[in-house]
C-alpha positions in Angstrom: -5.6 -36.3 -11.5 -2.7 -35.4 -9.6 -0.3 -34.9 -12.5 -3.3 -33.2 -14.4 -3.0 -30.6 -11.3 0.8 -30.6 -11.4 1.2 -29.3 -14.7 -1.6 -26.8 -14.8 0.1 -25.3 -11.6 3.4 -25.4 -13.3 2.1 -23.7 -16.5 0.3 -21.1 -14.0 4.1 -20.6 -12.7 5.6 -20.2 -16.0 3.2 -17.6 -16.9 3.5 -15.4 -13.6 6.1 -12.9 -13.0 8.5 -15.1 -10.9 11.1 -12.4 -10.0 7.9 -10.1 -8.2 6.8 -13.4 -6.3 10.4 -13.8 -5.5 10.7 -10.4 -4.2 7.7 -9.9 -2.3 8.1 -13.3 -0.9 11.6 -12.5 0.4 10.5 -9.3 2.0 7.8 -10.9 4.0 10.1 -13.8 5.2 12.2 -11.1 6.1 9.5 -9.6 8.1 8.3 -12.9 9.7 11.9 -13.2 11.1 12.1 -9.6 12.3 8.5 -10.1 13.8 9.7 -13.6 15.6 12.6 -11.8 17.0 10.6 -8.8 18.6 8.0 -10.9 20.1 10.4 -12.7 22.6 9.7 -9.3 24.8 5.7 -10.4 25.1 3.6 -13.2 25.3 1.3 -11.8 22.1 1.6 -14.5 19.3 2.1 -11.6 16.1 4.0 -14.3 14.2 1.4 -16.9 13.7 -1.2 -14.0 12.9 1.4 -12.7 10.5 2.4 -16.2 8.9 -1.4 -17.1 8.2 -2.2 -13.8 6.7 0.8 -14.3 4.1 -0.6 -17.9 3.5 -3.7 -16.7 2.9 -3.1 -13.3 1.0 -0.8 -15.4 -1.3 -3.7 -17.8 -2.2 -5.7 -15.0 -2.7 -3.1 -13.5 -5.1 -2.8 -16.4 -7.3 -6.7 -16.9 -7.6 -6.8 -12.9 -8.7 -3.8 -13.4 -11.0 -5.4 -16.1 -12.9 -8.3 -13.5 -13.7 -8.1 -11.3 -16.6 -7.8 -7.6 -14.9 -10.3 -6.3 -17.6 -12.8 -8.7 -16.0 -12.0 -7.6 -12.3 -12.4 -3.9 -13.5 -15.6 -4.6 -15.2 -16.9 -5.3 -11.7 -15.5 -2.0 -10.2 -19.4 -1.5 -8.6 -18.7 -4.3 -6.6 -15.5 -3.7 -5.1 -16.4 -0.1 -4.7 -19.7 -1.1 -2.9 -18.3 -3.7 -0.5 -15.4 -1.3 0.6 -17.9 1.5 1.1 -20.3 -0.9 3.1 -17.0 -2.0 5.5 -15.8 1.6 5.9 -19.3 3.1 7.0 -19.9 -0.1 9.1 -16.6 0.8 11.1 -18.7 3.7 12.2 -21.2 1.8 14.0 -19.2 -1.2 15.1 -15.6 0.0 14.9 -13.0 -0.7 17.6 -9.9 0.8 18.7 -6.7 -1.6 19.0 -4.5 -0.7 21.9 -1.3 1.4 20.5 -3.5 3.3 17.8 -5.6 6.7 17.6 -8.3 5.7 15.4 -11.5 3.3 15.8 -11.0 1.9 12.2 -11.2 -1.7 13.3 -14.1 -4.5 13.1 -14.0 -7.5 15.5 -14.1 -10.8 14.2 -14.9 -14.2 15.9 -11.6 -16.3 17.8 -10.4 -12.7 18.9 -9.3 -11.6 15.5 -9.8 -8.2 14.1 -10.2 -6.5 10.4 -9.3 -3.1 9.3 -11.2 -2.3 6.3 -9.1 0.6 5.2 -6.4 -1.7 4.0 -9.1 -3.7 1.5 -10.5 -0.4 0.6 -6.9 0.4 -1.1 -6.8 -2.4 -3.0 -10.7 -1.5 -4.2 -9.4 2.0 -4.6 -6.9 1.1 -7.0 -9.6 -1.0 -9.2 -12.1 1.6 -9.3 -9.9 4.6 -10.0 -8.2 3.0 -12.6 -11.4 2.2 -14.0 -12.4 5.6 -13.8 -9.5 7.0 -15.5 -10.0 4.4 -18.4 -13.5 5.8 -18.8 -12.3 9.4 -18.9 -9.6 8.5 -21.3 -11.9 6.7 -23.7 -14.7 9.4 -24.0 -11.5 12.0 -24.3 -12.5 13.9 -20.9 -9.5 12.9 -19.0 -8.0 16.4 -19.5 -11.0 18.8 -19.0 -11.9 20.6 -15.9 -15.3 18.5 -14.6 -13.2 15.0 -15.7 -10.6 16.1 -13.4 -13.2 17.2 -10.9 -15.1 13.7 -10.7 -11.6 12.2 -10.2 -10.8 14.6 -7.0 -14.4 13.7 -5.7 -13.8 10.0 -6.3 -10.3 10.3 -4.0 -12.3 12.5 -1.2 -14.6 10.1 -0.4 -12.3 7.4 1.0 -10.2 10.3 2.4 -13.0 11.9 4.2 -14.5 8.5 5.6 -10.9 7.2 6.5 -10.1 11.0 8.2 -13.1 11.0 10.0 -12.1 7.7 11.7 -9.1 9.2 12.7 -6.8 7.2 10.6 -5.1 10.2 9.0 -1.9 8.1 7.9 -4.3 5.9 5.7 -6.0 9.2 4.3 -2.6 10.6 3.4 -1.9 7.2 1.7 -5.2 7.7 -0.1 -4.6 11.2 -1.3 -1.0 10.3 -2.5 -2.3 7.5 -4.5 -4.8 9.7 -6.4 -1.8 12.1 -7.5 0.4 9.4 -8.6 -2.3 7.4 -10.3 -3.6 11.0 -11.8 -0.3 12.0 -12.8 0.8 8.7 -14.6 -2.6 8.8 -16.6 -1.7 12.2 -17.7 -4.0 14.7 -16.0 -2.1 18.0 -16.9 0.3 19.3 -14.5 -1.6 22.8 -14.2 -4.4 21.0 -12.3 -1.7 19.5 -9.8 -0.7 23.2 -9.3 -4.0 24.4 -8.9 -4.4 21.5 -6.1 -1.2 22.4 -4.7 -2.0 26.2 -4.2 -5.5 25.2 -2.9 -3.8 23.0 -0.2 -1.2 25.7 0.7 -4.1 28.3 1.1 -6.1 25.8 3.4 -2.8 25.0 5.7 -3.5 27.6 8.1 -7.2 26.7 8.5 -6.1 22.9 9.0 -3.7 24.0 11.7 -6.0 25.8 13.6 -9.3 24.1 13.1 -8.6 20.6 12.2 -5.5 19.3 13.9 -5.9 18.2 17.4 -3.3 19.3 19.8 -1.7 15.6 19.6 -1.3 16.0 16.1 0.5 19.5 16.2 2.7 18.1 19.1 4.0 15.0 16.9 4.5 17.8 14.1 6.5 19.9 16.3 8.5 17.5 18.2 10.3 17.0 15.1 11.7 20.7 15.6 12.1 20.2 19.1 15.6 19.8 21.1 14.5 20.0 24.4 14.4 16.8 26.8 10.8 17.2 27.5 10.0 16.7 23.9 12.0 13.5 23.6 10.3 12.2 26.8 6.9 12.6 25.8 5.8 13.2 21.9 9.2 12.5 20.6 9.9 9.6 23.0 9.0 6.6 20.3 11.3 8.3 17.5 13.8 9.2 19.9 14.0 5.6 21.2 13.9 4.2 17.9 16.6 6.1 16.3 18.8 4.9 19.3 18.1 1.2 18.5 19.1 1.9 15.1 22.1 3.5 15.8 23.0 1.0 18.4 23.3 -1.7 15.9 25.9 -0.1 13.9 27.4 -1.7 10.4 26.6 -5.6 11.0 24.1 -5.2 14.1 24.1 -7.3 17.5 23.0 -10.5 15.6 19.1 -11.7 14.9 17.4 -12.5 18.0 20.1 -10.7 20.3 19.3 -7.1 20.5 18.8 -6.0 24.0 16.8 -3.1 23.3 14.6 -5.5 21.3 14.1 -8.1 23.9 13.6 -5.4 26.5 10.8 -3.9 24.3 12.1 -0.5 24.8 10.6 1.0 21.8 6.8 0.9 22.0 5.0 -1.2 19.2 8.0 -2.2 17.8 6.3 -4.8 15.9 4.1 -2.8 13.9 5.2 0.9 12.7 8.5 0.7 13.9 9.8 -2.7 12.7 12.4 -1.1 11.0 14.3 -0.4 14.2 14.1 -4.1 15.1 16.2 -4.6 11.7 18.7 -1.4 12.6 19.6 -3.0 16.3 19.9 -6.6 15.1 21.3 -6.3 11.6 22.7 -3.2 11.6 23.1 -0.9 8.3 23.5 -4.1 6.3 19.9 -5.2 7.3 18.4 -1.8 6.9 19.8 -1.5 3.7 18.7 -4.9 2.4 15.1 -3.3 3.3 16.0 -0.2 1.0 16.9 -2.5 -1.5 14.0 -5.0 -1.6 11.2 -2.0 -1.9 13.4 -0.3 -4.6 13.4 -3.8 -6.4 9.8 -4.6 -5.8 8.7 -1.2 -7.0 10.8 -1.1 -10.2 9.5 -4.3 -11.3 5.9 -3.4 -10.4 6.8 -0.2 -13.0 8.4 -2.4 -15.7 5.2 -4.4 -15.7 3.1 -1.1 -16.2 5.1 -0.1 -18.9 4.8 -3.5 -21.0 1.2 -3.2 -20.6 -1.1 -1.9 -23.8 -4.0 -1.1 -21.7 -4.4 2.1 -19.7 -6.1 0.4 -17.0 -3.1 -2.1 -16.6 -1.0 0.5 -16.0 -2.6 2.3 -13.6 -3.5 -1.0 -11.5 0.2 -1.5 -11.6 1.0 2.4 -10.8 -1.8 2.3 -8.1 0.3 -0.6 -6.3 3.3 1.5 -6.4 2.0 4.1 -5.1 0.4 2.5 -2.1 3.7 0.5 -1.6 6.0 3.5 -2.2 4.3 6.0 -0.3 3.7 3.7 2.6 7.3 2.9 2.5 8.9 6.5 2.4 6.3 7.9 5.1 7.0 4.8 7.4 11.0 5.3 7.2 10.4 9.2 7.4 8.5 8.4 11.1 11.3 5.9 12.2 14.2 8.3 11.2 12.3 11.2 12.8 12.0 12.9 9.3 8.2 13.1 9.3 5.7 12.7 12.2 4.2 9.6 13.7 0.7 9.0 11.9 0.4 5.1 12.1 1.7 4.2 8.6 2.8 0.5 8.6 5.9 -0.8 6.5 4.7 -2.9 3.5 5.6 -6.6 4.2 7.5 -5.7 7.2 5.0 -4.5 10.1 2.8 -6.8 12.2 -0.8 -6.5 11.0 -2.9 -9.6 9.6 -5.3 -7.5 7.4 -2.3 -5.4 5.7 -0.2 -8.1 4.9 -3.2 -10.0 3.4 -4.5 -7.0 1.4 -0.9 -6.6 0.1 -1.2 -9.8 -1.6 -4.6 -8.9 -3.2 -2.5 -5.9 -5.0 0.0 -8.2 -5.9 -2.6 -10.5 -7.5 -3.5 -7.2 -9.6 0.0 -6.9 -10.7 0.3 -10.6 -11.7 -3.0 -10.4 -13.8 -1.8 -7.7 -15.4 1.5 -9.2 -16.4 -0.3 -12.3 -17.4 -3.2 -11.3 -19.4 -1.2 -8.5 -21.3 -0.6 -10.6 -24.3 -3.8 -11.6 -24.7 -5.2 -7.9 -24.2 -2.4 -6.7 -26.8 -3.7 -9.5 -29.2 -7.2 -8.1 -29.1 -5.9 -4.8 -29.8 -4.0 -6.2 -32.7 -7.0 -8.0 -33.9 -9.3 -5.0 -33.2 -7.0 -2.7 -35.6 -6.6 -5.5 -38.4 -10.3 -6.0 -38.3 -10.6 -2.1 -38.9 -8.0 -1.9 -41.6 -9.4 -4.8 -43.5 -12.8 -3.4 -43.4 -11.5 -0.2 -44.5 -9.8 -2.0 -47.6 -13.2 -3.5 -48.4 -14.9 -0.5 -48.4 -12.2 1.6 -50.1 -12.5 -1.3 -53.3 -16.0 -0.9 -53.3 
């Protein structure tokens, strides 16, 4: 029995995208090292939680990848209903985590917490890819009402997450919607109209929607006075100092004095990149960026090899999720974008985020593993239609 199991496991891994597994696990291992170094400054066991989340996420990803992604997208209603239920549940029993501005977590036994918005991102990839596929099959992908239905689909999670106070996650959802729609073939004129509408409501957004804290976080990017650096710009300023202090090669892993002193607030989370900057220098920072580039290119390669639109959009959705979060997070840390509470995928401490990212990896692996069967199905269907046509012509 053991031999049969090992044979099955070996056969499974032969069929998976081993390069993608290697890249993502390397990124997670790198992140665990940075978290281990950072937690010298406190008594919270971020490392244990993160390692457990990666293990659970990897196991779940392996199970998901073994299932044909077409079977998964056919159950879109289940994922949509469950994620919507959890998102709405936050409004009734949600809690606020120290260091955050939103009430977006649900308390679990043993002192654990769960952030539904992270799972909703994966559910959105499934449901939105199915939505795009159905519109394409009915020839409505480029119609006005088809695009409006896509917009309404995206506005539901964006609006609910915004009401919870997590505008960073809401921004990620919005960017995922744009990238996935563009990749599916939605015409550029619709994006131009959407961009013009967004620009038109900016004054209203500034005056009526954004609170003083959000305005200050944006304005501090353009401020040069000491007061700005000591208030809303404090975290970004100290983060940049930590990165600059590392030089080319850094002060050595587990040897950064600013990391040990916990100078940068919540460095284990949104500002984990500063740990790499101080302790591993420019080389360590470049390695993180290179890992993201390789992961994203690999996901796009899988998308390009897939015959079905839904498979391509699943890969594109995960590309959008990881890519937008990485760009926003690095922009925050380097002082190019305001702090909006977006984590660095695979690196930042956060059990829900780490586990759910691997659910996304499982979807991409499913597309990779089952693309041949899907393509074969298309070929068989085409051959069947050609044969039937030949028979009718002969008659």
